C-alpha positions in Angstrom: 92.7 39.8 -65.3 94.9 38.9 -62.5 94.7 35.1 -61.1 92.2 34.5 -58.2 92.7 32.6 -54.7 89.7 30.7 -53.6 88.7 29.8 -50.4 86.0 27.0 -49.6 84.2 25.9 -46.7 81.5 23.4 -46.6 79.6 21.6 -43.9 76.5 19.2 -43.7 74.6 18.3 -40.5 71.2 16.0 -40.1 69.8 18.9 -38.2 67.5 18.0 -34.6 64.6 16.1 -36.3 65.6 14.4 -38.9 67.1 10.8 -38.3 69.0 10.5 -41.4 70.9 13.3 -43.6 69.8 12.8 -47.3 71.7 15.7 -48.4 75.2 15.2 -50.3 78.1 17.9 -51.6 81.2 18.2 -53.2 83.6 21.0 -52.8 86.2 20.2 -56.0 88.4 23.4 -55.5 91.2 21.6 -57.4 88.8 21.8 -60.9 86.6 25.0 -59.7 83.3 22.9 -59.2 81.3 22.8 -56.2 77.6 21.3 -55.6 74.8 20.6 -53.1 72.0 17.9 -53.7 69.0 17.5 -51.2 67.5 13.9 -51.8 64.0 13.4 -51.8 61.7 10.0 -51.4 62.4 8.6 -48.1 65.8 8.0 -46.2 67.4 4.9 -48.5 66.0 6.8 -52.0 66.8 10.3 -51.3 70.2 9.2 -49.7 70.9 7.3 -52.8 69.5 10.1 -55.3 71.6 12.8 -54.0 74.6 10.7 -53.7 74.4 9.9 -57.6 74.2 13.2 -58.5 77.0 14.1 -56.4 79.0 11.2 -57.5 78.4 12.3 -61.5 79.9 15.5 -60.4 82.7 14.2 -58.8 83.6 12.3 -61.8 84.0 15.4 -64.0 87.5 15.9 -65.1 89.6 19.0 -65.1 89.3 21.4 -68.1 89.2 24.8 -69.7 85.9 26.4 -68.9 83.8 26.0 -71.7 84.5 22.2 -71.8 84.0 22.2 -67.8 80.8 23.8 -68.0 79.6 21.3 -70.7 80.8 18.3 -68.6 78.9 19.6 -65.7 75.6 19.8 -67.5 75.9 16.2 -69.1 77.0 14.8 -65.4 73.8 16.4 -64.3 71.7 14.9 -67.1 73.0 11.8 -66.6 72.4 11.5 -63.2 69.0 12.2 -64.1 68.5 9.5 -66.5 70.1 7.2 -64.0 67.8 8.0 -61.0 64.8 8.1 -63.2 65.8 4.6 -64.5 65.9 3.5 -61.0 62.9 4.8 -59.6 61.0 3.1 -62.5 62.5 -0.1 -61.5 61.6 -0.1 -58.1 58.3 1.6 -58.5 58.7 4.1 -56.3 59.6 8.0 -56.9 62.7 9.4 -55.9 64.8 12.6 -56.7 67.1 15.2 -55.6 67.6 18.7 -55.7 70.9 20.1 -57.2 72.6 23.4 -57.4 76.3 23.6 -58.6 79.1 26.3 -59.1 81.6 25.7 -62.0 84.5 28.7 -61.7 87.7 28.9 -63.6 89.6 32.2 -64.2 87.2 34.9 -64.6 84.2 33.2 -65.6 81.5 31.3 -63.4 78.5 28.8 -64.4 75.4 28.3 -62.4 73.4 25.2 -62.6 70.2 24.1 -60.8 66.9 22.0 -60.4 64.8 22.2 -57.1 64.8 24.6 -54.2 68.3 24.3 -53.3 70.1 27.8 -53.9 72.8 30.1 -54.9 73.4 33.3 -53.7 76.1 35.9 -54.4 77.5 38.4 -51.9 79.1 41.3 -54.1 80.3 44.5 -52.9 78.6 44.1 -49.6 74.9 43.1 -51.4 73.4 39.6 -51.2 71.9 38.6 -54.5 70.0 35.5 -54.8 71.4 34.0 -58.1 68.8 30.9 -58.5 64.8 30.8 -58.7 63.4 28.0 -56.9 61.3 25.2 -58.7 58.6 25.1 -56.5 54.9 25.0 -57.2 54.7 28.4 -54.6 57.3 30.3 -56.6 55.0 29.3 -59.7 52.4 30.8 -58.1 54.3 33.7 -57.0 55.4 34.4 -60.5 52.2 34.4 -62.1 51.0 36.7 -59.6 48.4 34.4 -57.6 50.0 35.0 -54.3 52.0 37.6 -52.4 55.6 37.3 -51.2 54.4 37.3 -47.6 52.0 34.7 -48.4 54.6 32.6 -50.3 57.0 32.4 -47.0 54.3 30.9 -44.9 52.6 28.8 -47.6 51.8 25.1 -46.6 53.0 24.1 -50.2 56.2 25.6 -50.1 58.6 23.0 -49.8 56.5 21.3 -53.2 59.0 20.9 -55.8 58.2 21.8 -59.6 61.4 20.4 -60.6 64.1 17.9 -59.5 66.8 15.6 -60.7 65.5 11.8 -61.5 61.7 12.4 -61.3 61.0 13.2 -65.1 63.2 11.8 -67.7 62.7 14.7 -69.9 63.6 17.2 -66.7 65.7 20.2 -67.9 67.9 22.1 -65.4 68.5 25.8 -65.7 72.1 27.6 -66.0 73.4 30.5 -66.9 77.1 31.9 -67.3 78.8 35.3 -65.8 82.1 36.8 -64.8 83.5 36.6 -61.3 85.0 39.8 -59.4 87.6 39.8 -56.9 86.0 39.8 -53.5 82.9 37.8 -54.5 81.6 35.1 -52.0 79.4 32.3 -53.2 76.7 30.3 -51.5 75.3 26.9 -52.3 72.8 25.7 -49.7 69.9 23.3 -49.4 66.6 24.6 -47.9 67.3 23.3 -44.6 69.2 26.6 -44.3 66.9 29.1 -45.9 63.8 27.5 -44.3 65.1 28.8 -40.9 67.7 31.9 -41.5 66.4 34.6 -43.9 68.2 36.4 -46.5 69.1 39.7 -44.4 70.8 37.0 -41.6 72.7 35.4 -44.5 73.6 38.6 -45.8 75.0 39.8 -42.2 77.1 36.5 -41.8 78.9 36.5 -45.4 79.6 40.4 -44.7 82.1 38.8 -41.9 84.2 37.1 -44.7 86.2 33.7 -44.2 84.6 30.7 -45.9 84.8 28.2 -43.4 83.6 30.9 -40.5 80.6 31.4 -42.7 79.7 27.8 -43.3 80.1 27.3 -39.7 77.9 30.1 -38.6 74.9 29.3 -40.9 75.0 25.7 -40.0 75.4 26.7 -36.2 72.3 29.2 -36.6 70.2 26.8 -38.0 70.6 24.1 -35.5 70.1 26.8 -32.6 66.5 27.0 -34.3 65.4 23.8 -34.3 66.8 22.6 -37.6 63.8 20.6 -38.6 65.5 19.5 -41.8 69.1 18.5 -42.9 71.2 21.3 -43.5 74.1 21.9 -46.2 76.2 24.8 -47.3 79.1 25.5 -49.5 80.7 28.9 -49.5 83.1 30.0 -51.7 85.3 33.3 -51.4 87.3 35.0 -54.3 90.2 37.2 -53.7 92.9 38.6 -56.2 95.8 36.6 -55.7 98.7 39.1 -56.0 101.7 36.5 -55.6 100.4 34.2 -58.6 102.4 34.7 -61.6 101.3 34.5 -65.5 97.6 35.2 -64.6 97.1 31.3 -63.2 94.2 30.4 -61.0 95.2 29.5 -57.5 92.6 27.1 -56.2 
């Protein structure tokens, strides 16, 4: 398969209501790793939890795909242990969501815990790659409520899983193949709480990772942005100029 050219756009904003930004992100096109984390537990605790998780991912070294996937998983579990130990020490719960994309050559991996999401636009169609780890999603999966009820349920932001909340926490992950033209979106729920999937799809169809990131954050701010908002957009195109099948990042 031919080499790829990777185009990244990432933006974060405190929003219109919150006093502090508890979101963090990394965009490491040099090794093929991107992530968004949304902290919980109050300003100091939420900031620290999300920053600790992103710092662990920032420390992941460049490697072949299989090793990269293993290192990303180890970094997230390591962050979970560190945050959980600190919360026990402080006597107060803290945690963070995380969603991460690792991509090298023609393969990608998605990792997540919580309700920060990963989407993929492929051939003009938007697909949500992650399933929210929330109490409401669990009720929806069990058929206890309908989708239209889930969208407005008062507990829709109550997490069933997050980094740092449980020493035995497990992340969800999967691996798949990249197709030229793919556009990935990682985001905190500050975006999806006010911009629906159809609108996200329309924006992403216009292409240009930086333009997409700018427009999605602008739409959120225009609608009052009651939460911090963070987006990381990764576009993939065939690199006709690359030689030897080596990815350009």
